[in-house]
N, C-alpha and C positions, 0 to 999 in steps of 0.2 A: 428327394418327395417324390410319392405317387403322381403317376400322370392326371391328371381331372379329367372326370367325361367328358368328350368330345359334343358339341351342341349347335344346333341349326343359327346362321345368323338368325337374331330377333330385330325385328324394327327400331331402329334408334331414328327416336325424331328427330328432326331440321326445321322444320318450319314452323314462325311462330304461332305461337298456341298448341301446337302436336300434343305437348307431354299431355296439360290441362285436358284435350279432346281424347286422348288414349288413355289413360289413366284409369280409370274407372272401367272400362272394358277390359283391359289386361288385366286389373287388381281382381275385378268379380270372377275373370278365365283362371286365373293363377288359384287363384282359392278353392274355386270349386274342385279343383283338379289335385290338388291337394287334399283337400277332405277325404276325400272317395278312399282314399286306401293311407289315412292317419294313426290310425290304429294299425296297424299290421305294421306299417314301420316303424311306430315308437315300440311296439316291441321286438322289435327285430334291432333296433338300435345302433345299425351302421352309419359308417362315413356316409354324409348328405353328396355322394357324388348326383345319382343321380338327382337329387332336388336339387343341387347345384344349376346342371345341367336344365332341369326346366325351367326356370328362373331367368338363366340366361339364352335359352330357346325361344323364350316367351319375351325377349325384351326390355323384361323387369329391373337391373342392375344399370343399364342404362339409362332410361328412364329414371329410378330414384337416384340422382346425384344433382348437385344445385343448379339452380336455373341460370341461366346467361341470356345474354342480352340478345343471341341466333334463336329462341328457343326451344336451346336445349334442357332438361332437365325440368326439373320440379320443386315447386318451391317449399315453406317445410310445414303450410297446415297441409296443405294438398296430399304429402309425404307420411305426415302421421297415421292422417287417416287411412292413407293405404295401407301400413303398418298395422294397424289396427286390426284394418277385415282379413289379413291375411296372418294375424297370430288369434284369432278368432278359430281358421281353419287350422293351422298348425304354427304355434304360438313356437319352438324352437324354427323352422325356416322365417317365424318373427322376428326373433331374436336376430337371428342372422341378417336379412335385411335389415333389420332396425339399426345394429353398429355397422353394417356397409354406410348406409344412408349417411352415420352421424361421421365415420370416416372421410369419407368421401370430400367431406369439407376441409377435412386439414391444409391442403394448398391453401385455401384463403385465411385461416387461421394463421400458418407460419410463414408461406414462402411471399416472394416479392406479388404480387400483382398479375405482371405479368408470366410467372411462372404456373400459376395456378389456375390462368386461362390456360396458356398450353397443357398442362396434366390434364385436365377437366375437359380438352377438347379429345385426346389423346384417349381419356377413359371412355368415353361414350361412345366413339369411331370401333374401340376394339372391347367396348362391355366388359370391362371390368366390374371383377364383385370384390368389394375393397373389405379387409381383415387387419389386426397389428391392434396397437392400444396407444393412446396418445400417453399414459400417464407416465410420472416423470421416473428416472429410474431410479429403483432403492425403495419405490414409494409400497409396496407388496413384496417386505422380508422375503413370506413363505413363498415367495414364486420362486426365487433361487438370486442369484448372486447380481442378476441383471445381464444388460448387455455394455460391450466399449468401443468404441471405434477409433483401429490405433491409424494413426496415417504414414500412407506408405503409397509411394509409384503416383503422387497425385493426388491420389483419392483415401479408399480407408476401408480398413481390415476390419469386418465386425465377427468379432466372438463374443458366444456365453448362451446364458439359457431365458426364455421369455414360456412364460406359459399365459395362456389365450380360452377367453370365453368361448369361443366360435371361431370358425373360417382357419381351421389350421393347415387343412387338407384338400382345401377348396378355393381358397384365396389365388386372385391375377394379380396383386398390389395388399404391400404390408406397408402401416404404418407404424414406425420404434422408435424408439427416443433410448438415444446410446449415450453414455459421456465420452467426451471428448479424452484420451489419454495424454497426448500433450500439451493441451490445456485445463483440462478439471472442467469447459463448458459442457454442457448436455445438447446432444446434435436431434435433430428430427429425421428421418429418413425417411423415403418412399422406393423401396426396388423390389422387384421380384423371388418370389421363393421357392423359383423353380431353378434356381442359381445354385450354382455346384457348390460346397460348402455347408446345406442348409438340410437338414433331417429334422421329420417330424416322427412326433410318440401320441396316438389317439386315446384321449380319453375314454374309457368302458366302465360298463358298469354304473352308469348318471343315474341319481334317486329320479330325473328329469332333466328335460331340454336334452334332450338325447339326442334329437338330431344334429345342432348346430355346430356340432367339428368342432367342439371343442379336443383342446392337450395343449403339448408343448413343442415348442420349439427349440434346436441347437443349434447355433450357427458356429464353424469350425472358419475361420480363415476366409469369410464371403466379400470379395470386394466389393466393394460400394464407391462408385465415382461419385466426384463432385457432384455432378448436376444433381444425384441423385437424392443430395442432403436439401430437405427444404425448409430450413433456415435453425441460429440459434438460441437456445433458450438462456436467459440471462440464470446466474448460479441463484441467486437470490430469487426463488419462485413467485413473489412477493413482487417483485421487480416488473416480473410480468406483464404484457399491455393488457388490458381488460378485455379486448373482445379474442385473444386468442384463448384466455380464458373461459371462454364460450366453451370450448371441446364438452370437458369434460360434462359440463352441461348438459348439452346437446344429447349424446350418448344417455346420460341419466333421463331424461324424459323422452328420448326414443324409446329404452328399455321401460317407462311408466308407458308408452300405449302400446307395448306388448302386455304388458303387465294385465291392463285392463282388456285388451281385448281375447289375456286368455279366459278372463274370468264372464267377458260377454257372451264369449264360445261353450262355455259348461255349461249356461245358463239357458243358450237356444238347444241343446242337444237333450239337456233336462226334457225344456217344455216338448219337445218333438217326442221323445221317450212317453212322456205322458199325455200327450195327443192321440198318440198311437196305440198305445194298453193304459187304459183310464182304469182306477181300483187296483193296480196290478202293486202295488204295496203291499207285503207279505205284513198281516198279522193289524191290517189297520179296520178299526171297527165303525161298526156301520155310523152314519152321522146321517140326523133326524132332520139335521139343517142342509142336509146338501139339497142338489142342483139335478134334479135326474134326468132334466132335457139338452146339459152338456153334458161335453166328453168324461169335462171330471171335476164335478159339482162341491167336489169336498172345500165345506168352506175355510180351514184349517190350509188346507194346500192352497187355496188359492191367498191364503193370507201373508205365508211364505213363500211364494211367488212374489209379492206387494214389497214384501219387504225387501225384497235382494234384488229387484228392478230399480226400485226406488235405491240404494245402495248403489247399483251401477249407476245409474243418472246420477248424481253428487257426484261420485269420482271422477264422470265425465265433466262437469261441470269446470271442475277445477284443474283437472287437464288440459282442457280448452284455456283458461285463461291463462296458464304458464305455454302453451304451445305460441297464443298471439302476442305477451312479452316479448317468447325469446326470437319468435319470425320476427318482430321490429329492432330486434338486437342483431338479428344479422344481416334487415336489410339497411343496417345504419354503418355497417364494417368500422371502419377503422377512425370513425371519431363517436366510437361507441365509447363510455364512461362509465367510472367506478359507482357512480350513484345508481345506472339502469341497471349494472351488473348486479350488485348487490337484491335489486329488487326481481330479479330474473331468478336469482340463484334461491332467491326467498318460496319464490310459488313454484320452483321444480321440487326445488325439496317439501312441499305442501304436496302437490301430483303423488310424489312417490309413497310420503305418507297414508295418504286417503286410499289409494290403488291399491295400495300394499294389503292395505287393512279389508279393503271391500273382497279382495280378491281372492283372500283367505275364508275369508267369511262364504262369501258363497262359493266356492269351489268345495267344500266343508259341508257346507250346508247343502249340495246338488245331491254328493254322495248319499245325505241323511232321506231326502227324499225320493229319490228312488233305491232304498231299499238296498242302501250301498253295493251295486249294481255292477261291479266293476268288469264284471266279465257277465254278455259278448261287449253290452254296451263300451266298454273303455272309461267308464267317466273318473275315473282314478288319475287319467294321464294330466286332465287338468287342472288335479291336486296338486300334484306332483312336479308340476310345472312350472306354476304358480308360488308352492316352497319356493323352487330353486329360485326365479325370480326376486323374491322378496326376503332373502337370505343372504343379499350379496351385501344387502344395504339395511343400518340400524337405525331405523325409528327414531329412537330416544334422542341422540345426537338430530336427524333433521328438525327436528320437530325442538328443541335446544336453539337450535340456530332460530329457527322463527321467534323463539318466543325472545333469545336476546334481540333478534331485534326489533319487532317491536315495543318492547321492555324501555330498552339501551338508548335504539339506532344504532345497535354496533353490526357490522357489515359482515356476512357471512366472509369466509377464508379467501381470498385472493389468488385460487388455487388453479393447478393443471392435476392435481388430484379427484381422481374420480372419488 
């Protein structure tokens, strides 16, 4: 694995309430920093070593971890607000952080409470950036043969291949699922990606989300001590505890916030461009209903922005509803039930469907409103990023689950598959 860029230690909140007090300032500072050179970095499309170093220096990975009784970490609602703000500036880094935050809950989903507390304390102290995937082995056949864990020397040897959408070369810890070759059980593990036997291959020439650090990892006899096994997943995935099945829902909702943030960022940049250069759209006919005393008084432009802002506000309401529901589920812990999980799954599905459609509509219309100004504004990057984010899910499947639940009372599948 290539060495990660060094970064000065950032502030790790330890006093009660520190996370809540630091989050707005740190998020705004990081977002402003990323926005300054977002376009040239997107065009370069290099692995996000520098970006990850900026995040660590600011202390944001340590802050975006599950909340603890000693004041560490950030609650789900506050973290999602931070993800949207970062995504508006740079949606690739928003996705990197969104996956980090969702995966940082993995010890609570799969390990004992004592082990989860130990890992979370260490993650905050050492400023880990989490990567990996909680998908069950074989959940995505196109990504390769999956991972196997062979018992050896009181632990395991990890072999196989994993394709990841983010954090391949910059993560400090990986959460992965593999098959125990002796028992056939599915095991969730947490390991250091810089261990010998791990090799990385970055993805190149992506349409969008170019700075997430997507790529693939190959494991060749990588030693995994038994204390790095978070837990065993039942062979019948439908026997997995309802609380553990919040793992994929947490990731999906985090990415919905990133998608919404991407749309909001596109809208804000288009607005700023129109304010700076009113009436610059090529070929626009004069309009007798225009308002000459305003920066841009074209009534059709005002109508277009009104429609797009309304679409963004509507998506935000649906996303916030899902966020509140998931926050309650996470707070319930292992006392969480099947009915509650079904309600959250439906709300998350609705959030994905609405944000996906709104993001594509907003980012496409923004290009039209600015005369297709891909250069020098680079607004096309918002459309490309939204396209990649929304292409990972099929809205018809989500809407079908919602309809089946509403009409027939059927629960969405109780599964770890995203």
